[in-house]
C-alpha positions as a printed Julia matrix, in Angstrom:
286×3 Matrix{Float64}:
 -78.2   139.59  -69.73
 -76.09  136.48  -69.27
 -73.13  138.16  -71.01
 -73.42  141.17  -68.71
 -73.32  138.89  -65.65
 -70.22  137.14  -66.99
 -68.5   140.47  -67.7
 -69.42  141.79  -64.26
 -68.07  138.65  -62.6
 -64.87  138.88  -64.65
 -64.43  142.54  -63.71
 -64.98  141.75  -60.03
 -62.46  138.91  -60.24
 -59.91  141.23  -61.91
 -60.26  143.78  -59.13
 -59.99  141.07  -56.48
 -56.87  139.52  -58.03
 -55.13  142.85  -58.57
 -55.95  143.87  -55.01
 -54.54  140.68  -53.55
 -51.42  141.0   -55.65
 -50.66  144.45  -54.23
 -51.06  143.48  -50.58
 -47.98  142.99  -48.42
 -47.84  140.67  -45.42
 -46.31  143.24  -43.06
 -45.68  140.71  -40.28
 -43.81  138.42  -42.69
 -41.72  141.32  -44.03
 -40.87  142.54  -40.54
 -39.83  139.01  -39.53
 -37.48  138.84  -42.52
 -36.05  142.29  -41.67
 -35.48  141.14  -38.08
 -33.68  138.05  -39.32
 -31.56  140.22  -41.63
 -30.55  142.48  -38.73
 -29.38  139.44  -36.78
 -27.5   137.95  -39.73
 -25.85  141.18  -40.88
 -24.68  141.87  -37.31
 -22.37  138.85  -37.67
 -20.71  140.18  -40.83
 -17.12  141.3   -40.29
 -16.09  141.6   -43.93
 -17.76  141.76  -47.33
 -17.43  142.81  -50.94
 -19.77  145.08  -52.89
 -20.27  146.41  -56.4
 -21.73  149.91  -56.38
 -23.42  151.54  -59.36
 -24.54  155.17  -59.27
 -26.49  156.33  -62.3
 -27.2   159.97  -63.02
 -29.05  161.13  -66.13
 -29.45  164.86  -66.74
 -31.42  166.46  -69.52
 -30.95  169.98  -70.93
 -32.08  171.62  -74.18
 -33.43  168.34  -75.49
 -30.2   166.41  -74.83
 -29.5   163.87  -72.1
 -26.14  163.29  -70.46
 -25.84  159.88  -68.83
 -23.05  159.07  -66.38
 -22.46  155.89  -64.43
 -20.05  155.66  -61.51
 -18.83  152.14  -60.77
 -17.02  151.09  -57.61
 -15.68  147.68  -56.63
 -15.33  147.66  -52.84
 -13.87  145.33  -50.21
 -14.33  146.2   -46.56
 -13.47  144.89  -43.12
 -15.03  146.14  -39.9
 -13.79  146.84  -36.35
 -11.56  148.64  -37.16
 -12.75  149.75  -40.58
 -10.47  149.02  -43.52
 -11.5   149.51  -47.15
 -10.1   148.99  -50.64
 -11.88  150.41  -53.67
 -11.47  150.73  -57.43
 -13.69  153.4   -58.95
 -14.38  154.65  -62.46
 -16.89  156.95  -64.17
 -18.33  155.89  -67.52
 -20.18  158.13  -69.99
 -23.13  156.95  -72.08
 -20.82  156.25  -75.05
 -18.7   153.92  -72.92
 -15.83  156.38  -72.4
 -14.11  156.18  -69.01
 -13.46  159.72  -67.84
 -12.03  159.05  -64.4
 -10.34  156.17  -62.62
  -9.26  156.0   -59.0
  -7.89  153.47  -56.55
  -8.39  154.08  -52.85
  -7.51  152.51  -49.51
  -8.72  153.62  -46.09
  -7.93  152.46  -42.57
  -9.45  153.56  -39.28
  -6.95  154.91  -36.75
  -7.64  156.9   -33.58
 -11.22  157.71  -34.56
 -10.31  158.98  -38.03
  -9.68  157.5   -41.48
  -6.26  157.54  -43.05
  -6.94  157.44  -46.79
  -4.67  156.8   -49.75
  -5.9   157.58  -53.28
  -4.19  156.97  -56.6
  -5.18  158.66  -59.84
  -3.09  159.38  -62.92
  -0.13  157.57  -61.29
  -0.11  159.89  -58.28
  -0.75  158.78  -54.69
  -2.52  161.24  -52.38
  -2.78  160.77  -48.61
  -5.17  162.58  -46.31
  -7.09  162.19  -43.07
 -10.9   162.1   -43.15
 -13.66  161.85  -40.58
 -15.17  158.37  -40.2
 -18.48  159.29  -41.83
 -16.99  160.84  -44.97
 -16.8   157.51  -46.79
 -20.09  156.12  -45.52
 -21.6   155.99  -49.0
 -19.14  153.18  -49.8
 -19.59  151.3   -46.52
 -22.45  148.97  -47.46
 -22.55  147.19  -44.11
 -22.94  150.44  -42.16
 -25.69  151.62  -44.51
 -27.62  148.38  -44.17
 -27.99  148.86  -40.42
 -29.77  152.16  -41.1
 -31.96  150.76  -43.86
 -33.0   147.6   -42.0
 -33.92  149.62  -38.91
 -35.93  152.27  -40.71
 -37.55  150.94  -43.89
 -41.35  151.34  -43.63
 -44.43  151.86  -45.81
 -43.93  148.54  -47.6
 -45.16  148.64  -51.19
 -44.35  145.1   -52.28
 -42.46  141.93  -51.45
 -41.69  139.48  -54.22
 -39.21  136.76  -55.13
 -36.23  137.67  -57.32
 -32.77  136.22  -57.91
 -29.54  138.15  -57.3
 -26.43  136.53  -58.77
 -28.38  133.29  -59.05
 -29.52  133.3   -55.41
 -33.22  133.44  -54.55
 -34.13  136.52  -52.51
 -37.16  138.42  -51.29
 -37.22  141.93  -52.73
 -38.8   144.33  -50.24
 -39.79  147.73  -51.57
 -40.59  150.51  -49.13
 -39.45  153.95  -48.01
 -37.34  155.76  -45.45
 -38.72  158.89  -43.82
 -37.9   161.58  -41.26
 -34.52  161.76  -39.55
 -33.52  158.4   -40.99
 -34.11  159.76  -44.49
 -31.81  162.7   -43.78
 -29.16  160.32  -42.48
 -29.52  158.07  -45.53
 -29.19  161.02  -47.91
 -26.13  162.28  -46.02
 -24.64  158.78  -46.08
 -25.13  158.61  -49.85
 -22.77  161.55  -50.33
 -25.51  163.8   -51.72
 -25.38  166.22  -48.79
 -21.64  166.78  -49.26
 -22.17  167.26  -53.0
 -24.93  169.78  -52.32
 -22.72  171.77  -49.96
 -19.99  171.88  -52.61
 -22.61  173.37  -54.98
 -23.37  176.21  -52.57
 -26.34  174.68  -50.73
 -26.41  175.71  -47.05
 -27.56  173.52  -44.17
 -30.7   175.69  -43.86
 -31.52  175.13  -47.53
 -30.99  171.39  -47.14
 -33.3   171.34  -44.1
 -35.97  173.11  -46.15
 -35.62  170.56  -48.94
 -36.01  167.71  -46.46
 -39.29  169.26  -45.29
 -40.57  169.44  -48.88
 -39.37  165.99  -49.87
 -41.66  163.01  -49.52
 -40.34  159.55  -48.74
 -37.03  158.18  -49.96
 -37.84  155.04  -52.02
 -35.65  152.04  -51.24
 -35.56  148.34  -52.08
 -33.76  145.53  -50.26
 -33.05  142.04  -51.59
 -32.68  139.54  -48.7
 -31.89  135.84  -49.02
 -33.22  132.97  -46.91
 -30.36  133.24  -44.41
 -30.94  136.94  -43.85
 -28.04  138.31  -45.9
 -28.81  141.53  -47.77
 -27.53  140.77  -51.26
 -28.59  144.06  -52.82
 -30.08  147.44  -52.03
 -31.17  150.31  -54.24
 -32.21  153.92  -53.55
 -34.0   156.28  -55.9
 -32.75  159.82  -55.21
 -34.05  161.49  -58.37
 -36.45  163.86  -56.62
 -33.87  164.97  -54.07
 -31.2   165.54  -56.71
 -33.59  167.67  -58.74
 -34.21  169.88  -55.71
 -30.47  170.18  -55.07
 -29.87  171.17  -58.69
 -32.67  173.76  -58.62
 -31.42  175.33  -55.39
 -27.85  175.34  -56.65
 -28.82  177.21  -59.79
 -30.89  179.69  -57.77
 -27.85  180.27  -55.52
 -25.92  181.18  -58.67
 -28.56  183.76  -59.6
 -30.68  181.74  -62.02
 -34.39  182.63  -62.31
 -37.25  180.13  -62.36
 -37.26  180.37  -66.17
 -33.56  179.48  -66.26
 -33.99  176.23  -64.33
 -33.55  174.11  -67.42
 -31.63  171.12  -66.04
 -33.88  168.1   -65.64
 -32.63  165.28  -63.4
 -34.09  162.29  -65.16
 -32.54  159.66  -62.91
 -30.36  159.39  -59.82
 -30.11  155.88  -58.43
 -27.62  154.06  -56.22
 -27.4   150.26  -56.34
 -25.14  148.09  -54.17
 -24.76  144.35  -54.86
 -23.07  142.55  -51.96
 -21.19  139.26  -51.68
 -18.31  137.41  -49.95
 -19.77  137.86  -46.47
 -17.04  137.11  -43.9
 -14.83  135.88  -46.76
 -12.75  138.93  -47.73
  -9.01  138.36  -47.46
  -6.92  140.74  -45.37
  -6.72  144.14  -47.06
  -3.11  145.19  -47.58
  -2.28  148.8   -48.4
   0.51  149.11  -51.01
   3.87  150.3   -49.74
   3.87  153.08  -52.34
   0.74  154.49  -50.72
   1.88  154.03  -47.13
   5.08  155.96  -47.85
   3.14  159.15  -48.67
   2.97  161.6   -45.72
  -0.53  162.72  -44.77
  -1.6   165.8   -46.69
   0.91  165.26  -49.49
   1.13  163.48  -52.84
   3.82  161.43  -54.54
   4.19  160.23  -58.16
   4.49  156.48  -58.58
   7.87  155.29  -59.84
């Protein structure tokens, strides 16, 4: 009888401890988010390292790709410099690109170099939003809800509070569009109506933010696996595939941005070789 009482007390204590560990002080989290909004509003330049992982499985095999981007940005007006590469699971680099962008007259003048060729074209402001970490943070800080946890973790040696939650509704659609997934879906034959239907079927968009004591967002991460699977399924259906033919499994789609050098990025200078290229044309480097 005594042993049963001890076991019952231990079980009750286990439940109590696990329950307390899963609780989130919503007021404390919201205060930190408010502080982060104030702090990030003062940021005029920053650097970021973006990692986008996509793992796809088919016929028992998995293809893993990682897109890496080193980004420097300045705001008002927007100016960006970026080095990007795609790495396969065996370490092979399959694509490398250098890009500069500058805001002029409500548009972006962009200059891209790949395989020793400079390309110049004009884009709309929102077309590079997936690489503009500061712009994305405004959306995330304003709309993250449904807090799952808040715990202490270090990012690049700096103590932060990791807040895990979700983005829903219109903000979720905006976040997905800002990630570049909407544009990718449209290039795969997905119409706006099909995307709207997928949004209705999709649950929350999981997101995590790492915020330091001063309110700087040092890192954010989004899990877009579920959405990417729906895009892949709809794309294959648009190409005439049946339910039985939907064999591509999206095992992982995640975007991580690690941020630094707040208000410490040196003036971004676009190379003369790029500036000499007329918009809409391309020129080989000498």
